[in-house]
ZAMARGU-4260 file (C-alpha; in steps of 0.2 Angstrom, whole numbers, plus 5000, padded with zeros to 4 digits):
<rodrens>
0) 4890/5319/4734 | 4874/5308/4738 | 4876/5290/4732 | 4859/5283/4738 | 4844/5292/4743
5) 4827/5283/4748 | 4814/5286/4735 | 4801/5290/4748 | 4802/5296/4766 | 4798/5282/4779
10) 4781/5285/4786 | 4781/5285/4805 | 4770/5271/4812 | 4753/5276/4818 | 4748/5271/4835
15) 4739/5255/4828 | 4753/5249/4817 | 4765/5236/4823 | 4783/5235/4817 | 4785/5216/4816
20) 4803/5217/4810 | 4807/5225/4826 | 4797/5213/4837 | 4806/5198/4827 | 4823/5205/4830
25) 4819/5208/4849 | 4812/5190/4849 | 4827/5183/4841 | 4838/5192/4853 | 4828/5186/4868
30) 4829/5168/4861 | 4848/5170/4859 | 4849/5176/4876 | 4839/5162/4883 | 4849/5149/4873
35) 4866/5157/4878 | 4860/5158/4896 | 4854/5140/4896 | 4871/5135/4889 | 4880/5145/4902
40) 4869/5137/4916 | 4873/5120/4909 | 4891/5123/4909 | 4891/5129/4926 | 4881/5114/4932
45) 4893/5102/4923 | 4908/5111/4931 | 4900/5111/4948 | 4896/5092/4946 | 4914/5088/4941
50) 4920/5098/4956 | 4909/5087/4967 | 4914/5071/4959 | 4933/5076/4961 | 4930/5081/4979
55) 4921/5064/4982 | 4936/5054/4973 | 4948/5064/4984 | 4938/5060/5000 | 4937/5041/4995
60) 4956/5041/4991 | 4960/5049/5008 | 4948/5036/5017 | 4957/5022/5008 | 4974/5029/5013
65) 4969/5031/5031 | 4962/5013/5031 | 4978/5006/5024 | 4988/5016/5036 | 4978/5009/5051
70) 4980/4992/5044 | 4999/4995/5043 | 5000/5001/5061 | 4990/4987/5067 | 5001/4974/5058
75) 5017/4983/5065 | 5009/4983/5083 | 5005/4964/5081 | 5023/4961/5074 | 5030/4970/5089
80) 5019/4960/5101 | 5025/4944/5093 | 5043/4949/5095 | 5040/4953/5113 | 5031/4937/5116
85) 5045/4927/5108 | 5058/4936/5119 | 5048/4933/5135 | 5046/4915/5131 | 5065/4913/5128
90) 5069/4922/5143 | 5057/4912/5154 | 5063/4895/5147 | 5082/4899/5146 | 5085/4914/5156
95) 5090/4931/5150 | 5108/4927/5146 | 5105/4912/5135 | 5090/4920/5128 | 5101/4935/5122
100) 5113/4923/5114 | 5098/4914/5105 | 5091/4931/5100 | 5108/4935/5091 | 5107/4918/5083
105) 5124/4913/5091 | 5131/4895/5092 | 5141/4889/5107 | 5148/4873/5114 | 5136/4866/5126
110) 5121/4873/5118 | 5107/4860/5117 | 5098/4854/5102 | 5083/4864/5106 | 5092/4880/5109
115) 5101/4877/5092 | 5084/4875/5083 | 5078/4891/5092 | 5093/4900/5087 | 5096/4895/5069
120) 5079/4887/5065 | 5076/4869/5059 | 5091/4862/5049 | 5089/4859/5030 | 5097/4842/5032
125) 5103/4830/5047 | 5116/4817/5046 | 5114/4805/5061 | 5127/4791/5067 | 5121/4780/5081
130) 5134/4770/5091 | 5132/4761/5108 | 5138/4775/5118 | 5133/4791/5108 | 5121/4798/5096
135) 5131/4810/5084 | 5121/4822/5073 | 5126/4835/5060 | 5114/4849/5057 | 5116/4857/5040
140) 5111/4875/5036 | 5113/4886/5021 | 5112/4874/5006 | 5124/4879/4993 | 5123/4864/4981
145) 5124/4845/4980 | 5128/4840/4999 | 5137/4857/5001 | 5131/4868/5016 | 5137/4884/5022
150) 5136/4879/5040 | 5137/4862/5049 | 5134/4860/5067 | 5140/4844/5076 | 5130/4837/5091
155) 5134/4823/5102 | 5119/4817/5113 | 5109/4833/5109 | 5123/4845/5114 | 5134/4856/5102
160) 5152/4850/5102 | 5158/4860/5087 | 5153/4868/5070 | 5161/4872/5053 | 5155/4888/5045
165) 5160/4890/5027 | 5149/4905/5023
</rodrens>
């Protein structure tokens, strides 16, 4: 059963006739291909640019990390140099045995005031009593409250004679 039949047979184009509908559809197709190709090229360009930027960010971050690492190593080397210089100075001034005791922050009877300060650092407070024959000092370390200290070192004439450690 035939539902629709053209009323007339299409006439084949002659050699001078142009099928403009065909040209229009081909032109539309070419235009679409160009637009689509341009979009694809744009997307590829954006993707390549984002990869370049990510690579640049990664290289900059690596350069910063290396710079920080170099600074840290330089600081560690400087700290080690300072520690060695301090040890050398203590050993030169007091000899290796006393320098070792100072290095371990020890207190001992007969220790001089200078050695005590080298060992424990400057006191937080000093009480001083001067008599005709002696100068008595109490060096106070590790403050714990109103006139309360964790360590009190008693000196007579610049030499340690005793200490009280309440830490």
